[in-house]
Rosetta silent file (secondary structure, phi, psi, omega in degrees, C-alpha in Angstrom):
SEQUENCE: MQNKSIITQCPSCETQFRVTQGQLKVANGQVRCGACLAIFCAVEYEQKPQSVEPATQQKAKTRRVHEDKTPDTFEKVDVDLPISKEETPASKPTEITTSSEADKPAEKTQEEIIKTVSAADVPTLTIDAEPVVLSLSNGTKASSPWWFIGCVLSILALLAQHLWFNRGDLYWTHTYRPLYDTVCQHIDCQIPTRVDTAKITNQQFLIRPHSEIADAITIDLVLINEASHNQPYPALHIAFSDLKGRPVASRTLQPESYLDRSIVNLKSMPTHQPIQISLDLMSPGMRGINYQLELLAPAL
SCORE:     score description
SCORE:     0.000 S_00000001
   1 L     0.000   42.646 -179.435  -23.574 -119.161   -9.039 S_00000001
   2 L   -70.659  135.787  176.302  -26.384 -121.702   -8.853 S_00000001
   3 L    57.947   25.124  179.938  -28.983 -121.471  -11.625 S_00000001
   4 L  -120.877    3.702  178.589  -27.219 -118.415  -13.059 S_00000001
   5 E  -145.995  154.717  177.756  -25.215 -119.953  -15.908 S_00000001
   6 E  -129.834  163.466  176.709  -25.743 -122.488  -18.686 S_00000001
   7 E  -109.637  124.550  179.912  -23.458 -124.593  -20.841 S_00000001
   8 E  -122.313  159.691 -175.639  -23.861 -124.121  -24.593 S_00000001
   9 E  -124.294  132.094  178.844  -22.151 -125.765  -27.547 S_00000001
  10 L   -68.941  127.105 -179.167  -20.967 -124.056  -30.720 S_00000001
  11 L   -70.977  -14.989 -177.332  -22.753 -125.633  -33.718 S_00000001
  12 L   -89.062  -54.068 -176.576  -19.701 -125.057  -35.948 S_00000001
  13 L  -108.378   -0.231  177.168  -16.756 -126.348  -33.959 S_00000001
  14 L    59.761   29.675  174.532  -18.728 -128.086  -31.163 S_00000001
  15 L   -86.404  134.945 -177.676  -16.820 -126.244  -28.485 S_00000001
  16 E   -98.724  143.576 -179.773  -18.742 -125.930  -25.220 S_00000001
  17 E  -137.230  158.945  174.049  -18.820 -122.766  -23.104 S_00000001
  18 E  -106.005  125.658 -176.618  -20.387 -121.590  -19.877 S_00000001
  19 E  -125.677  134.748  179.546  -22.481 -118.404  -20.224 S_00000001
  20 E   -82.156  162.151  177.965  -24.195 -116.519  -17.415 S_00000001
  21 H   -66.873  -32.646  178.075  -27.776 -115.313  -17.534 S_00000001
  22 H   -63.853  -38.883  178.233  -26.577 -111.687  -17.319 S_00000001
  23 H   -67.427  -39.772  179.118  -24.551 -112.101  -20.494 S_00000001
  24 H   -66.340  -37.251 -179.654  -27.472 -113.670  -22.298 S_00000001
  25 H   -67.223  -40.119  179.965  -29.778 -110.872  -21.197 S_00000001
  26 H   -67.345  -41.071 -175.540  -27.420 -108.144  -22.419 S_00000001
  27 L   -96.692   12.171  179.721  -26.818 -109.819  -25.799 S_00000001
  28 L    56.989   34.881  176.806  -30.397 -111.045  -26.264 S_00000001
  29 L    83.974   -6.616 -178.512  -29.187 -114.663  -26.135 S_00000001
  30 E   -89.063  134.882  177.245  -26.648 -114.258  -28.962 S_00000001
  31 E  -132.844  161.372  177.349  -23.032 -115.320  -28.301 S_00000001
  32 E  -119.576  132.826  179.564  -19.905 -115.583  -30.403 S_00000001
  33 L   -69.431  133.101  178.193  -17.627 -118.596  -30.252 S_00000001
  34 L   -75.977  -13.038 -178.386  -14.110 -117.748  -29.087 S_00000001
  35 L   -92.866  -49.779 -176.780  -12.630 -120.513  -31.240 S_00000001
  36 L  -114.218    1.064  177.437  -14.248 -120.075  -34.666 S_00000001
  37 L    63.897   23.251  176.878  -16.009 -116.682  -34.144 S_00000001
  38 L   -80.966  144.014 -179.809  -19.377 -118.143  -35.141 S_00000001
  39 E  -104.143  132.322 -178.925  -22.474 -116.394  -33.771 S_00000001
  40 E  -154.174  169.815  179.225  -25.333 -118.543  -32.487 S_00000001
  41 E   -88.016  119.858 -175.089  -28.151 -118.602  -29.927 S_00000001
  42 L   -67.293  -32.397 -176.311  -26.809 -120.020  -26.653 S_00000001
  43 L   -70.794  -38.402 -178.459  -30.205 -121.226  -25.410 S_00000001
  44 L   -65.457  -30.091 -178.156  -30.905 -123.321  -28.509 S_00000001
  45 L  -109.325   31.783  179.748  -27.613 -125.202  -28.134 S_00000001
  46 E   -67.783  137.756 -179.680  -27.699 -125.507  -24.346 S_00000001
  47 E  -115.336  135.834  177.329  -25.976 -128.680  -23.026 S_00000001
  48 L   -83.096  128.941  179.954  -26.847 -130.454  -19.785 S_00000001
  49 L   -66.052  141.377 -178.613  -23.753 -131.101  -17.640 S_00000001
  50 L   -79.880  -32.747 -179.641  -23.010 -134.833  -17.126 S_00000001
  51 L  -140.172  151.047 -178.703  -21.525 -134.450  -13.711 S_00000001
  52 L  -107.425  122.290 -179.980  -21.632 -131.824  -11.029 S_00000001
  53 L   -79.668  157.438  175.940  -18.372 -130.862   -9.477 S_00000001
  54 L   -58.745  153.053 -177.682  -18.111 -129.961   -5.816 S_00000001
  55 H   -65.204  -31.834 -179.250  -18.885 -126.428   -4.967 S_00000001
  56 H   -68.207  -40.960  178.880  -15.399 -125.827   -3.624 S_00000001
  57 H   -68.701  -40.177 -179.653  -13.769 -126.950   -6.889 S_00000001
  58 H   -65.087  -37.753  179.453  -16.242 -125.013   -9.006 S_00000001
  59 H   -69.209  -32.937  179.977  -15.657 -121.859   -6.952 S_00000001
  60 H   -70.513  -33.159 -177.866  -11.887 -122.213   -7.301 S_00000001
  61 H   -86.077  -13.361 -174.688  -12.092 -122.525  -11.073 S_00000001
  62 L   -82.859  134.881  174.693  -14.582 -119.732  -11.527 S_00000001
  63 L  -120.749  158.644 -179.777  -13.312 -116.318  -12.445 S_00000001
  64 L   -69.900  143.844 -179.600  -15.171 -113.048  -12.758 S_00000001
  65 L   -87.526  126.146  177.756  -16.576 -112.237  -16.136 S_00000001
  66 L   -94.627  117.184 -178.283  -15.213 -109.057  -17.635 S_00000001
  67 L  -101.835  137.179  175.674  -17.864 -107.314  -19.676 S_00000001
  68 L   -81.890  122.712 -176.828  -17.115 -104.711  -22.291 S_00000001
  69 L   -84.859    1.114 -178.158  -19.221 -101.609  -21.572 S_00000001
  70 L   -68.523  124.311 -177.804  -18.931 -100.226  -25.084 S_00000001
  71 L   -71.120  150.899  173.574  -22.490  -99.764  -26.479 S_00000001
  72 L    62.405   24.889  175.064  -23.617 -101.345  -29.732 S_00000001
  73 L  -134.051  163.982  177.474  -20.614 -103.703  -29.959 S_00000001
  74 L   -70.205  136.362 -178.221  -20.001 -107.305  -29.082 S_00000001
  75 E   -93.975  133.848 -179.971  -18.941 -107.690  -25.494 S_00000001
  76 E   -95.299  129.465  179.170  -15.875 -109.795  -24.735 S_00000001
  77 E  -131.585  150.073  173.475  -16.079 -112.012  -21.653 S_00000001
  78 E   -96.130  118.434 -176.495  -13.770 -114.588  -20.146 S_00000001
  79 L   -95.362  128.594  179.238  -15.695 -117.797  -19.582 S_00000001
  80 L   -83.607  152.926  176.115  -14.607 -120.007  -16.761 S_00000001
  81 L    58.252   64.412  174.345  -14.386 -123.739  -17.046 S_00000001
  82 L   -65.989  131.194 -176.822  -14.270 -124.279  -20.824 S_00000001
  83 E  -113.433  128.327  177.635  -15.711 -127.679  -21.531 S_00000001
  84 L  -136.907  172.355 -179.960  -14.831 -129.558  -24.640 S_00000001
  85 L   -66.047  -33.349  178.856  -14.942 -133.123  -25.798 S_00000001
  86 L  -114.206   81.022 -176.784  -11.227 -133.443  -25.147 S_00000001
  87 L   -87.931  128.943  179.054  -10.790 -131.648  -21.797 S_00000001
  88 L  -126.592  155.871  178.006   -7.261 -131.567  -20.407 S_00000001
  89 L   -64.146  -28.126 -177.228   -5.876 -129.893  -17.291 S_00000001
  90 L   -82.817   -5.550 -178.434   -3.526 -127.746  -19.392 S_00000001
  91 L   -70.203  144.012 -177.247   -6.320 -126.279  -21.496 S_00000001
  92 L  -102.552  155.417  178.143   -6.935 -122.588  -21.027 S_00000001
  93 L   -62.413  139.562 -179.405  -10.308 -120.803  -20.931 S_00000001
  94 L   -94.604  136.208 -179.842  -11.527 -119.816  -24.341 S_00000001
  95 E   -78.535  131.549  171.175  -12.678 -116.227  -24.947 S_00000001
  96 E  -122.976  158.973 -177.703  -16.205 -115.737  -26.229 S_00000001
  97 E  -129.125  124.314  175.320  -17.880 -112.518  -27.184 S_00000001
  98 E   -87.132  154.432 -174.465  -21.534 -111.734  -26.719 S_00000001
  99 L  -139.344  144.887  173.724  -23.166 -109.446  -29.205 S_00000001
 100 L  -103.784   -1.669  179.206  -26.223 -107.221  -29.395 S_00000001
 101 L  -133.215  127.225 -177.256  -25.961 -106.847  -33.168 S_00000001
 102 L   -85.860  -11.468 -174.861  -25.946 -109.765  -35.533 S_00000001
 103 L  -101.861   20.899 -179.942  -24.694 -107.863  -38.534 S_00000001
 104 H   -62.944  -40.665  178.712  -21.237 -106.887  -37.146 S_00000001
 105 H   -60.761  -33.698  178.855  -19.319 -109.144  -39.561 S_00000001
 106 H   -64.278  -37.413  179.669  -21.022 -107.400  -42.470 S_00000001
 107 H   -66.889  -41.048  179.429  -19.763 -104.022  -41.225 S_00000001
 108 H   -65.343  -36.773  178.727  -16.200 -105.322  -40.940 S_00000001
 109 H   -64.593  -38.810  179.304  -16.413 -106.744  -44.420 S_00000001
 110 H   -67.350  -38.755  177.953  -17.535 -103.400  -45.764 S_00000001
 111 H   -63.965  -40.894  178.749  -14.662 -101.614  -44.013 S_00000001
 112 H   -63.701  -37.098  178.674  -12.189 -104.067  -45.481 S_00000001
 113 H   -65.301  -40.545 -179.897  -13.637 -103.496  -48.958 S_00000001
 114 H   -64.382  -39.947 -177.632  -13.297  -99.713  -48.542 S_00000001
 115 H   -69.893  -25.602 -177.623   -9.682 -100.047  -47.394 S_00000001
 116 L   -80.836   -6.229  179.131   -8.770 -102.228  -50.378 S_00000001
 117 L   -70.402  126.377 -178.439   -9.735  -99.539  -52.890 S_00000001
 118 L   -76.795  153.833  179.869   -6.524  -98.257  -54.458 S_00000001
 119 H   -67.331  -23.346 -179.351   -5.768  -94.557  -54.688 S_00000001
 120 H   -70.644  -25.025 -178.809   -5.445  -94.824  -58.466 S_00000001
 121 H   -80.195  -13.390 -179.110   -9.149  -95.720  -58.789 S_00000001
 122 L   -80.935  124.773 -179.616  -10.279  -92.512  -57.030 S_00000001
 123 L   -67.923  142.463 -179.462  -11.014  -89.751  -59.583 S_00000001
 124 L   -96.345  130.238  179.331   -9.009  -86.549  -59.143 S_00000001
 125 L   -88.569  122.274  179.952  -10.889  -83.241  -59.056 S_00000001
 126 L  -119.786  140.814  178.773   -9.160  -80.551  -61.086 S_00000001
 127 L  -119.797  120.736 -179.881  -10.130  -76.869  -61.358 S_00000001
 128 L   -96.314  129.590  178.054   -8.965  -74.897  -64.374 S_00000001
 129 L   -73.369  128.815  179.869   -8.545  -71.147  -63.965 S_00000001
 130 L  -108.183  142.123  179.692  -10.579  -69.220  -66.492 S_00000001
 131 L   -67.988  141.835  178.557   -9.801  -65.639  -67.555 S_00000001
 132 L   -91.582  125.680 -177.937  -12.160  -62.955  -66.249 S_00000001
 133 L  -112.887  120.582  177.213  -13.582  -60.768  -68.989 S_00000001
 134 L   -96.832  126.766 -179.181  -15.078  -57.397  -68.060 S_00000001
 135 L  -135.818  148.177  177.999  -17.562  -56.050  -70.534 S_00000001
 136 L   -86.400  152.032  177.526  -19.918  -53.084  -70.563 S_00000001
 137 L   -68.638  160.162 -177.025  -23.613  -53.494  -71.070 S_00000001
 138 L   -66.132  -27.150 -175.826  -25.045  -52.763  -74.474 S_00000001
 139 L   -86.106   -5.568 -177.808  -26.988  -49.731  -73.221 S_00000001
 140 L  -125.442  132.693  177.364  -23.947  -47.915  -71.736 S_00000001
 141 L  -119.333  136.214 -177.603  -20.884  -46.717  -73.580 S_00000001
 142 L   -67.041  -29.076 -177.260  -17.753  -45.546  -71.821 S_00000001
 143 L   -96.253   18.494 -178.852  -17.156  -42.851  -74.399 S_00000001
 144 L   -70.004  131.509 -178.720  -20.704  -41.453  -74.270 S_00000001
 145 L   -79.027   -8.641 -176.225  -20.627  -37.601  -74.115 S_00000001
 146 H   -69.246  -30.897  177.181  -23.909  -37.381  -72.212 S_00000001
 147 H   -65.299  -42.950 -179.993  -22.230  -38.125  -68.911 S_00000001
 148 H   -65.717  -41.846  179.720  -19.811  -35.235  -69.389 S_00000001
 149 H   -64.459  -40.220  179.083  -22.596  -32.872  -70.467 S_00000001
 150 H   -64.380  -40.064  178.268  -24.707  -33.831  -67.452 S_00000001
 151 H   -65.033  -41.988  179.693  -21.827  -33.177  -65.035 S_00000001
 152 H   -63.723  -42.801  179.822  -21.119  -29.765  -66.566 S_00000001
 153 H   -65.582  -35.718  178.043  -24.786  -28.749  -66.358 S_00000001
 154 H   -66.267  -40.317  178.769  -24.972  -29.821  -62.709 S_00000001
 155 H   -66.470  -41.447  178.808  -21.923  -27.735  -61.825 S_00000001
 156 H   -65.123  -36.459  178.519  -23.309  -24.703  -63.628 S_00000001
 157 H   -66.100  -40.951  177.669  -26.652  -25.070  -61.814 S_00000001
 158 H   -65.753  -39.832  178.845  -24.926  -25.160  -58.422 S_00000001
 159 H   -65.459  -40.845  178.836  -22.819  -22.110  -59.307 S_00000001
 160 H   -63.909  -40.131  177.175  -25.904  -20.163  -60.438 S_00000001
 161 H   -63.002  -40.604  178.826  -27.698  -20.929  -57.187 S_00000001
 162 H   -63.895  -43.984 -179.287  -24.713  -19.723  -55.181 S_00000001
 163 H   -67.962  -32.476 -176.780  -24.496  -16.437  -57.107 S_00000001
 164 H   -76.784  -46.688 -176.077  -28.251  -15.794  -56.832 S_00000001
 165 H   -77.398  -17.113  178.017  -28.810  -16.480  -53.149 S_00000001
 166 L  -113.080   24.467 -177.569  -25.630  -14.656  -52.074 S_00000001
 167 H   -66.712  -25.792  179.959  -26.010  -11.690  -54.429 S_00000001
 168 H   -63.579  -30.416  179.497  -26.439   -9.299  -51.473 S_00000001
 169 H   -97.847  -37.405 -176.293  -22.818   -9.865  -50.420 S_00000001
 170 H   -73.055  -25.863 -177.879  -21.155  -10.742  -53.727 S_00000001
 171 L   -63.980  -31.008 -174.720  -22.445   -7.660  -55.528 S_00000001
 172 L   -85.044    2.203  173.769  -20.335   -5.363  -53.387 S_00000001
 173 L   -94.133  146.689 -176.541  -17.081   -7.059  -54.332 S_00000001
 174 L   -67.081  -22.708 -177.396  -15.197   -5.729  -57.338 S_00000001
 175 L   -73.337  -43.105 -174.531  -14.906   -9.223  -58.872 S_00000001
 176 L   -97.233  -12.294 -176.401  -18.632   -9.962  -59.184 S_00000001
 177 H   -60.946  -43.968  177.563  -20.080   -6.453  -59.539 S_00000001
 178 H   -60.211  -35.668  179.486  -19.608   -6.261  -63.368 S_00000001
 179 H   -65.739  -45.191 -179.600  -21.322   -9.638  -63.714 S_00000001
 180 H   -67.972  -36.197  178.524  -24.315   -8.568  -61.622 S_00000001
 181 H   -63.206  -37.696  179.205  -24.569   -5.203  -63.437 S_00000001
 182 H   -70.318  -44.018 -177.323  -24.789   -7.030  -66.772 S_00000001
 183 H   -70.163  -39.026 -176.113  -27.303   -9.616  -65.591 S_00000001
 184 H   -71.145  -11.521  174.151  -29.481   -7.123  -63.719 S_00000001
 185 L   -72.201  -22.100 -177.097  -30.010   -5.134  -66.899 S_00000001
 186 L  -105.349  -28.237  178.661  -32.094   -8.023  -68.241 S_00000001
 187 L  -129.076  160.410  179.932  -33.733   -9.370  -65.065 S_00000001
 188 L   -84.057   99.482 -177.086  -34.870   -7.792  -61.820 S_00000001
 189 L   -78.146  -34.681 -176.618  -32.071   -8.760  -59.454 S_00000001
 190 L    54.281   62.721  179.094  -33.196   -6.608  -56.519 S_00000001
 191 L   -69.385  119.942  179.765  -29.761   -6.306  -55.025 S_00000001
 192 L   -69.098  148.460  179.745  -30.242   -5.595  -51.291 S_00000001
 193 L   -72.843  137.088 -178.877  -28.491   -2.566  -49.877 S_00000001
 194 L   -86.987  119.671 -177.533  -25.399   -3.358  -47.899 S_00000001
 195 L  -122.239  127.714  176.570  -25.635   -1.957  -44.371 S_00000001
 196 L  -140.508   83.632 -176.300  -22.854   -2.131  -41.779 S_00000001
 197 H   -67.835  -17.724  178.829  -23.607    0.328  -38.956 S_00000001
 198 H   -67.478  -21.079  179.614  -20.659   -0.975  -36.948 S_00000001
 199 H   -89.228    0.059  177.879  -18.385    0.806  -39.442 S_00000001
 200 E  -101.739  124.565 -177.932  -20.086    4.201  -38.789 S_00000001
 201 E  -118.108  153.414  177.528  -18.612    6.146  -35.875 S_00000001
 202 E  -103.924  117.271 -178.286  -19.665    9.349  -34.101 S_00000001
 203 E   -90.111  -15.685 -177.563  -16.831   11.843  -33.724 S_00000001
 204 E  -152.991  139.512  176.500  -18.833   14.507  -31.884 S_00000001
 205 E  -143.578  102.557 -174.113  -21.956   14.613  -29.728 S_00000001
 206 E  -125.565  128.986  179.057  -22.857   18.104  -28.414 S_00000001
 207 E  -117.856  129.647  179.367  -26.149   19.162  -26.749 S_00000001
 208 E  -146.215  158.125  178.614  -26.947   22.842  -26.181 S_00000001
 209 E   -65.377  147.284  179.750  -30.121   24.955  -25.696 S_00000001
 210 L   -69.347  140.230 -176.049  -31.864   26.092  -28.829 S_00000001
 211 L   -76.045  -20.272 -174.718  -31.048   29.709  -29.758 S_00000001
 212 L  -122.352  -28.200 -174.168  -34.566   30.630  -30.889 S_00000001
 213 L  -108.509  128.612  177.404  -37.045   28.115  -29.439 S_00000001
 214 L   -75.037  151.649 -178.518  -37.721   27.876  -25.714 S_00000001
 215 L    55.926   34.968  176.947  -37.728   24.413  -24.110 S_00000001
 216 E  -132.817  157.924  179.867  -35.810   23.063  -27.105 S_00000001
 217 E  -131.088  159.175  176.713  -32.284   21.765  -27.569 S_00000001
 218 E  -119.803  131.963 -179.903  -29.849   21.466  -30.460 S_00000001
 219 E  -116.180  125.317  177.931  -27.709   18.328  -30.974 S_00000001
 220 E  -107.623  128.151 -179.701  -24.611   18.477  -33.176 S_00000001
 221 E  -125.584  152.524  172.438  -23.172   15.213  -34.584 S_00000001
 222 E  -131.783  108.298 -177.673  -20.214   14.312  -36.809 S_00000001
 223 E  -105.926  143.386  178.528  -20.529   10.863  -38.442 S_00000001
 224 E  -131.927  128.842  175.408  -17.841    9.057  -40.472 S_00000001
 225 E   -88.957  106.149 -178.125  -18.352    5.949  -42.623 S_00000001
 226 L   -92.695    6.824  177.339  -15.182    3.875  -42.112 S_00000001
 227 L   -75.651  165.598 -179.700  -16.360    0.987  -44.293 S_00000001
 228 L   -84.014    0.955 -177.609  -14.736    0.224  -47.645 S_00000001
 229 L  -140.577  157.544  175.332  -18.032    0.799  -49.486 S_00000001
 230 L   -71.367  148.797  179.134  -20.845    3.327  -49.497 S_00000001
 231 E  -150.417  164.088 -178.041  -23.879    2.486  -47.425 S_00000001
 232 L   -64.406  155.765  175.395  -27.156    4.130  -46.386 S_00000001
 233 L   -66.574  146.657 -176.605  -27.193    6.741  -43.644 S_00000001
 234 L   -82.252  163.309  170.110  -28.050    5.257  -40.262 S_00000001
 235 E   -86.707  142.060 -175.869  -31.110    5.836  -38.102 S_00000001
 236 E  -105.580  123.415  176.252  -30.394    7.804  -34.917 S_00000001
 237 E  -112.782  113.483 -177.573  -31.825    6.618  -31.605 S_00000001
 238 E  -113.232  128.783 -178.096  -31.393    9.231  -28.822 S_00000001
 239 E  -129.912  141.109  177.497  -32.406    8.389  -25.239 S_00000001
 240 E  -118.550  144.575  179.502  -32.391   10.500  -22.050 S_00000001
 241 E  -142.955  164.439 -179.857  -32.431    9.176  -18.467 S_00000001
 242 L   -87.749 -168.389 -177.020  -32.220   10.555  -14.911 S_00000001
 243 L   -64.909  -30.026 -178.836  -29.514   10.117  -12.304 S_00000001
 244 L   -88.908    5.180  177.895  -30.781    6.650  -11.385 S_00000001
 245 L    83.916    8.929  178.000  -30.763    5.473  -14.998 S_00000001
 246 L   -80.087  134.936 -177.473  -34.550    5.545  -15.406 S_00000001
 247 E   -64.720  138.984  179.194  -35.641    6.514  -18.941 S_00000001
 248 E  -111.055  -48.955 -179.704  -37.068   10.022  -19.315 S_00000001
 249 E  -155.526  151.968  177.978  -37.421   10.501  -23.087 S_00000001
 250 E  -154.510  155.863  179.212  -36.259    8.816  -26.315 S_00000001
 251 E  -157.327  143.596  177.344  -36.689    9.244  -30.052 S_00000001
 252 E  -115.526  124.694 -177.174  -35.605    7.439  -33.237 S_00000001
 253 E  -112.277  122.562  174.616  -34.889    9.557  -36.325 S_00000001
 254 L   -78.850  161.327 -177.233  -34.732    8.028  -39.814 S_00000001
 255 H   -55.678  -37.347 -179.464  -32.350    9.537  -42.425 S_00000001
 256 H   -69.611  -10.980  179.273  -35.187   11.384  -44.198 S_00000001
 257 H   -85.149  -28.723 -177.215  -35.985   13.142  -40.874 S_00000001
 258 H  -118.544    2.282  177.694  -32.606   14.824  -40.406 S_00000001
 259 L  -126.997  155.762  178.295  -31.333   15.022  -44.044 S_00000001
 260 L   -95.063  117.575 -177.257  -32.512   16.836  -47.163 S_00000001
 261 L   -64.875  -26.947 -179.524  -33.231   14.353  -49.964 S_00000001
 262 L   -71.776  -19.110 -177.486  -32.678   17.009  -52.627 S_00000001
 263 L  -107.682  -38.550 -171.970  -29.083   17.455  -51.550 S_00000001
 264 L  -117.159  138.199  172.344  -28.020   14.099  -50.120 S_00000001
 265 L   -82.771  112.206 -173.739  -28.503   10.551  -51.445 S_00000001
 266 L   -64.880  -21.527 -177.449  -29.875    8.743  -48.410 S_00000001
 267 L   -99.014    6.975 -177.653  -28.628    5.356  -49.639 S_00000001
 268 L  -138.417   84.802  175.254  -25.074    6.390  -50.362 S_00000001
 269 E   -84.843  120.029 -175.770  -23.077    7.643  -47.398 S_00000001
 270 L   -65.110  156.466 -178.266  -19.543    8.360  -48.642 S_00000001
 271 E   -90.771  144.302  174.309  -16.590    6.603  -47.076 S_00000001
 272 L    53.980   38.552  178.664  -13.975    8.307  -44.872 S_00000001
 273 L  -134.510  121.986 -179.125  -15.707   11.676  -45.117 S_00000001
 274 L   -65.551  132.945  178.014  -17.042   13.544  -42.020 S_00000001
 275 E  -116.829  115.264 -179.168  -20.778   14.261  -42.202 S_00000001
 276 E   -91.855  131.657 -176.277  -21.980   17.031  -39.869 S_00000001
 277 E  -128.966  135.588  177.947  -25.591   16.729  -38.673 S_00000001
 278 E  -122.641  129.708 -176.185  -27.593   19.216  -36.577 S_00000001
 279 E  -122.014  140.411  174.756  -30.823   18.181  -34.835 S_00000001
 280 E  -112.773  117.951 -177.706  -33.500   20.299  -33.114 S_00000001
 281 E  -131.362  161.865  174.450  -35.422   18.435  -30.394 S_00000001
 282 E   -73.284  146.052 -178.148  -37.667   19.238  -27.464 S_00000001
 283 L   -70.563  135.773  177.716  -35.883   19.465  -24.151 S_00000001
 284 L   -74.273   -3.791 -179.918  -36.250   16.344  -21.927 S_00000001
 285 L    93.847 -175.701 -176.996  -36.472   18.627  -18.888 S_00000001
 286 L   -69.926  -22.875 -178.457  -34.413   18.890  -15.770 S_00000001
 287 L   -78.504  -25.970 -176.548  -34.504   15.105  -15.179 S_00000001
 288 L   -79.596   73.078 -177.612  -32.932   14.201  -18.514 S_00000001
 289 L   -86.426  -41.876 -179.173  -29.366   14.591  -17.408 S_00000001
 290 E   -91.069  147.207  179.444  -27.886   11.448  -19.013 S_00000001
 291 E  -142.084  159.441 -176.928  -28.089   10.843  -22.736 S_00000001
 292 E  -150.911  136.709  178.806  -27.115    8.092  -25.192 S_00000001
 293 E  -114.145  132.372  178.983  -26.816    7.878  -28.981 S_00000001
 294 E  -131.342  130.342  179.694  -27.261    4.582  -30.877 S_00000001
 295 E   -94.937  124.007 -176.377  -26.812    4.117  -34.644 S_00000001
 296 E  -118.227  161.797  174.744  -29.335    1.688  -36.167 S_00000001
 297 L   -68.252  135.188 -176.870  -29.955    0.239  -39.620 S_00000001
 298 L   -71.434  156.544  175.853  -32.376    2.491  -41.519 S_00000001
 299 L   -88.693   92.899 -177.190  -35.878    1.373  -42.498 S_00000001
 300 L   -85.940    0.000    0.000  -35.491    1.283  -46.283 S_00000001
C-alpha cells in the first residue's frame, strides 16, 4: 500500500488515523474521528510518519478496509495501525467514518427534536356530526296542484289518441260504440267499415248452362256471414283453367254487379243468414274445365 494512505490527526482529540486515498476520494477528503466523532479535512491535518516500519510488519498489521456502500451516508471503515501519542501494544484500532455530507449531525439533531415532542402537544382533530336538513326550493311546493293537473291532462291526451287512431276496431265493440256514436254526431269520425272476408263461407258453388242464352253459363252461390258483426258483401273473383292448370278466363264482380241496391244494403251483410246469389256469365269454352271462387274485400 505504498503512496496510497496518509496519516491524519483529529484537531479535537489529537488522535491520529491512517486513511487511504480511496476513502478520501469517496468522501471528498472529509473524515469523522472514531473517538470524538468530530468531522474534519484529513488532508489539512496530515501528519508525516516519524519512522517507517518494515514492510513485513506493516503488512501483518494491515487489515482490509470495510466500506459502507449505503449512498448519501457516512461510510464506516476500520483503520489499521491507529497511531496516537500514547501507543501501546494492547490498543485496538479505532473506527472512523468518512462522510460525503457535512450536515449529517444537523439531521440527527432534528430527528431527536421531533422524537422529543410529547403527544399532549399535538392538537387533536375532531369532527362533529351535523344534522342534514332537506328543504324544497322557493319556486317549488310539494302541495302544488299543478303537478296533479298536468299528469291528468297527459293521461287524457294519451287515451284520446288511442281511441281516435284505433276507432276502426273499437267502434265495433259494444263497449265503445255508444261513445263513438255520441262523438261522431258532432265531428266527422269517418269510421271505416269492418271487413273480415275470412268469416264469409261459400256453402254451394254450381255451374250450369244458361237456359236462354247460348254460350252462357249460370253460377249459383250460397254465402253465409259467420262473423259476430255485419260487414259489406264480398267481391267475387271467378277463374277458369284447363287441364294443365293454365288460366283460360277470369272475372272479378263487385257487390253492386251481382246485387240490387234497392233491395239489399251492400255494406251490411247479415250474420248467420244464407244469402243465395245467381250469376250469368259467358262460357269459358271447352278448355275451361277447372274453376275457382275467391272472396275478396269489396272496393268501397
